[in-house]
C-alpha positions as CSV (number, residue, x, y, z in Angstrom):
1,M,121.2,151.6,144.6
2,K,117.7,152.6,143.2
3,K,118.0,149.9,140.5
4,C,118.8,147.3,143.2
5,L,115.8,148.3,145.2
6,L,113.6,148.1,142.0
7,V,115.0,144.6,141.3
8,I,114.2,143.5,144.9
9,A,110.7,144.9,144.7
10,L,109.9,143.3,141.4
11,L,111.3,140.0,142.5
12,A,109.3,140.1,145.7
13,T,106.1,140.7,143.7
14,V,106.8,137.9,141.3
15,L,107.6,135.5,144.1
16,S,104.4,136.5,145.9
17,F,102.5,135.2,142.8
18,N,103.6,131.7,143.8
19,N,102.0,132.0,147.3
20,A,98.4,131.5,145.9
21,F,96.5,128.6,147.6
22,A,93.6,126.6,146.3
23,D,90.1,126.8,147.7
24,S,86.5,126.3,146.6
25,I,83.0,127.6,147.2
26,I,79.5,126.3,146.4
27,A,77.5,128.9,144.4
28,E,73.9,128.3,145.2
29,N,70.7,130.1,146.1
30,G,70.2,127.6,148.9
31,P,70.2,123.8,149.3
32,H,69.3,121.2,146.6
33,V,65.7,121.6,145.4
34,A,65.5,119.3,142.3
35,F,67.6,117.6,139.6
36,N,67.5,119.6,136.3
37,A,68.0,118.4,132.8
38,I,69.3,121.7,131.4
39,P,71.9,121.7,129.9
40,F,73.8,118.4,130.6
41,S,71.1,115.9,129.8
42,S,70.5,114.4,126.3
43,L,66.9,115.6,126.8
44,S,68.3,119.1,126.5
45,G,70.1,118.4,123.2
46,T,72.5,120.5,121.3
47,G,72.5,124.1,122.6
48,R,74.0,126.9,124.5
49,Y,73.6,127.7,128.2
50,Q,74.6,130.6,130.4
51,E,74.8,130.9,134.2
52,I,75.6,134.0,136.1
53,Y,77.3,134.1,139.5
54,S,77.1,137.0,141.9
55,S,80.3,139.0,142.4
56,S,79.5,138.8,146.2
57,L,80.9,135.3,146.2
58,F,84.5,136.7,146.2
59,S,86.0,139.5,148.2
60,G,88.8,140.1,145.7
61,P,90.5,138.8,142.5
62,V,90.7,135.0,142.2
63,L,92.0,132.6,139.6
64,I,89.1,130.3,138.7
65,T,90.5,126.8,137.9
66,S,87.4,124.5,137.8
67,L,83.7,124.1,137.9
68,A,81.8,121.0,139.2
69,F,78.1,119.9,139.3
70,S,76.2,117.2,141.1
71,P,74.4,114.5,138.9
72,S,71.3,112.6,139.8
73,D,72.7,109.2,138.7
74,S,76.0,107.2,138.8
75,L,77.1,106.4,135.2
76,F,79.6,107.3,132.5
77,Y,78.8,110.6,131.0
78,S,80.2,112.0,127.7
79,A,79.6,115.1,125.6
80,D,81.2,117.7,123.4
81,V,81.6,120.7,125.6
82,T,83.1,124.2,125.4
83,L,83.1,126.4,128.5
84,R,83.7,130.1,128.2
85,M,83.8,132.8,130.9
86,T,83.6,136.6,131.1
87,T,82.3,139.4,133.4
88,T,79.0,141.2,133.0
89,T,77.1,144.1,134.4
90,V,73.9,142.2,134.0
91,G,72.3,141.4,137.4
92,V,71.5,137.9,138.8
93,G,68.0,137.1,137.8
94,S,68.2,139.4,134.8
95,L,69.8,137.3,132.0
96,S,68.1,137.6,128.7
97,P,67.1,134.6,126.5
98,N,68.9,136.5,123.8
99,L,72.2,135.2,125.0
100,D,74.6,137.4,123.1
101,T,73.1,140.5,124.8
102,N,74.2,139.3,128.3
103,F,77.8,140.4,128.0
104,I,80.0,143.0,126.4
105,N,83.5,141.8,127.4
106,P,84.8,139.0,125.1
107,L,84.4,135.4,126.2
108,T,87.5,133.5,127.2
109,V,87.6,129.8,126.4
110,V,88.5,128.0,129.6
111,Y,87.8,124.4,128.6
112,D,87.2,122.8,125.2
113,N,86.8,119.0,124.7
114,P,84.8,117.4,122.0
115,T,85.3,113.9,123.6
116,F,84.8,114.8,127.3
117,G,84.0,111.7,129.4
118,E,83.7,111.1,133.1
119,N,82.4,108.5,135.5
120,L,79.8,110.2,137.7
121,T,78.7,109.5,141.2
122,G,75.0,110.3,141.8
123,G,73.9,112.5,144.6
124,S,73.1,116.2,145.2
125,E,76.3,116.8,147.1
126,T,78.8,114.8,145.1
127,F,79.9,117.4,142.5
128,S,81.4,114.6,140.4
129,L,81.0,116.2,137.0
130,V,84.2,118.2,137.1
131,F,85.7,120.5,134.4
132,D,89.3,121.3,135.3
133,F,90.1,124.4,133.2
134,T,92.9,124.2,130.6
135,T,93.0,128.0,130.8
136,P,92.2,129.3,134.3
137,F,90.2,132.5,134.4
138,L,91.4,135.5,136.3
139,Y,88.2,137.0,137.8
140,D,88.0,140.4,139.5
141,P,84.6,140.9,141.2
142,A,85.1,144.6,140.9
143,S,84.5,144.1,137.1
144,G,81.0,142.7,137.6
145,N,79.3,139.4,138.0
146,L,80.8,136.2,136.6
147,L,79.2,134.7,133.5
148,L,79.6,131.1,132.3
149,D,78.8,130.5,128.7
150,L,78.5,126.8,127.7
151,L,78.3,125.1,124.3
152,I,77.2,121.5,124.4
153,S,76.2,118.6,122.1
154,N,76.3,114.8,121.9
155,E,75.3,114.1,125.5
156,N,75.0,110.4,126.0
157,A,72.6,110.2,129.0
158,Q,69.2,111.3,130.3
159,L,70.0,112.6,133.8
160,G,69.6,115.7,135.9
161,F,71.9,117.9,137.9
162,S,71.3,119.6,141.3
163,R,69.8,123.0,141.3
164,S,68.7,125.4,144.0
165,G,65.7,127.7,143.9
166,T,65.5,131.4,143.1
167,G,67.8,133.8,145.0
168,P,70.6,136.4,144.7
169,I,73.6,134.2,143.9
170,L,72.9,132.7,140.5
171,S,70.5,132.4,137.6
172,R,70.5,131.1,134.1
173,A,69.4,131.4,130.5
174,W,69.5,128.8,127.7
175,D,68.8,128.1,124.0
176,T,68.7,124.3,123.4
177,A,67.1,121.9,120.9
178,G,65.1,120.1,123.6
179,F,63.9,123.0,125.7
180,G,63.9,125.9,123.4
181,N,64.9,129.4,124.4
182,G,64.4,130.9,127.9
183,A,65.7,132.3,131.2
184,D,64.7,132.1,134.9
185,G,65.9,132.8,138.4
186,V,67.3,129.4,139.3
187,G,70.5,127.6,138.3
188,L,72.7,124.7,138.8
189,R,74.5,124.5,142.1
190,T,78.1,124.9,141.2
191,L,81.3,124.0,143.1
192,I,83.8,126.7,141.9
193,G,87.5,125.9,142.4
194,Y,89.8,128.8,142.5
195,E,93.2,130.1,143.8
196,V,93.5,133.2,146.0
197,G,96.5,135.3,146.5
198,V,96.7,136.0,142.8
199,P,97.7,139.5,141.6
200,E,95.2,142.0,140.4
201,P,95.3,142.6,136.6
202,G,96.9,146.1,137.1
203,T,99.6,144.6,139.2
204,I,100.5,142.1,136.4
205,I,100.8,144.9,133.9
206,M,102.9,147.0,136.3
207,V,105.3,144.1,137.0
208,G,105.5,143.2,133.3
209,T,106.3,146.8,132.4
210,G,108.9,147.1,135.1
211,L,110.6,143.9,134.1
212,V,110.8,145.0,130.5
213,G,112.2,148.4,131.5
214,L,114.7,146.7,133.8
215,A,115.8,144.4,131.0
216,G,116.4,147.4,128.7
217,T,118.4,149.2,131.4
218,L,120.6,146.2,132.0
219,R,121.2,145.7,128.3
220,R,122.4,149.3,128.0
221,R,124.8,148.8,130.9
222,L,126.3,145.7,129.3
């Protein structure tokens, strides 16, 4: 009887994973202020860019599935891009220009495409530069702020992307061929796509361990 109850509980937990629903939120320190050439313009050139997002954006664990940004112009944009994510204890507004010091936890590659291309629609609210993650990132705000780490090269156009002013939600740091090395308190306004209703990391481990144990028990009984 106890084994049956365990099976039911584990199945209920697994099935609940499928009840996640998609949502999105705009990460910004306020409305559009200006169009910015770092890091997606050819003026920026080959380089690396980081943007930090406050954990206050989310009340619990989410599965981040995409990021999108708003371009200044309507055109075809292409680049070689790699997006990575992690969590960090660094505060918003406190990123260092020494980019490798801004995190301890390993970076997870969420999107990698050397031949990325997309038709953009210009406007501060279009969010038409979209990166749909090939590997969604499970983010728990209890682990710290969210850090985006971007590697980029071979941009084909001189254009800007919408940014807000300084504030508590996001900030950035960069090291690019065109703009050198730096950090400040502003950042690109970002539409973050995510799913809610995902399990916490500890729950995933617990269910996985339970299923493995259950499988072993069933094998012994057969």
